[in-house]
C-alpha positions, 0 to 999 in steps of 0.5 A: 119440376117433379110432379110425382108424389110419393104414395101415402101408405095410409091410403093404400089398401090395408095389409094385416102385417102393416097394422098396428092393431094386429101387432098389438092384438097378436102380441097380446095373444102371445103375452096371454098364452105365456101367462096362462101357462105360468098362471096355471101353477097358481090356479088363476086366470089372467084376469083373476091375476089382474084383480089380485095385483090391484088388491096386492097394491092396495087391499080393501077396494070397491068394485068400482075402484078395482074396475077403474084400475083394470078398465073394466065395468062392474058388469064384466068384474062382478062375475069374475069376483064371485068366481074368485070368492067361491075359490076362496081368494077374496071376500065381497062385503057391503060397505057399512056407509054406503050398501050400494058399494061392495068391498073387495078384500083378499083372504089369507089364501089370496094374500099368500099367492102374492109370494108365488106371483112375485116370480112371474115378472122375471119369467116374462122378462126372461121369455121376452128376450128384452132388457128391463129398459126395453120393457120400461120404454115399451110400457110407457109407449103403450100407456101413452098410446092407450091414453091418446086412444081413450081421449079420442073415443 
């Protein structure tokens, strides 16, 4: 009877290149670098672009609704929204029904950026050298991973 066992790779000394977290981190850095280059033409940061996408989908959301979509708390989101308001991209107004709530709405300038931003997904797809199907599959896997990790918190 063979008593040798195959070593468990998870119990070995961690190696950087074998870590899922590092693959996600370094890919995120590369993606952000590409977006930074593309978004410079629109005058947006990546975080601002994410807020804009949420508002292009549905305008007139509360700060907490935007935060839920982006997995950000209001303390992180509020300074970002203030800068975007100063840039003329959106307005922040207190809700008439509950003054504790702040409604975020696009300005005409912010809404017009939607058309220029519509070109970004194609540029990202081209840079990825992936098919649409590959990107859709990766996104689904990443969403499942995120959801699992958030449940284990």
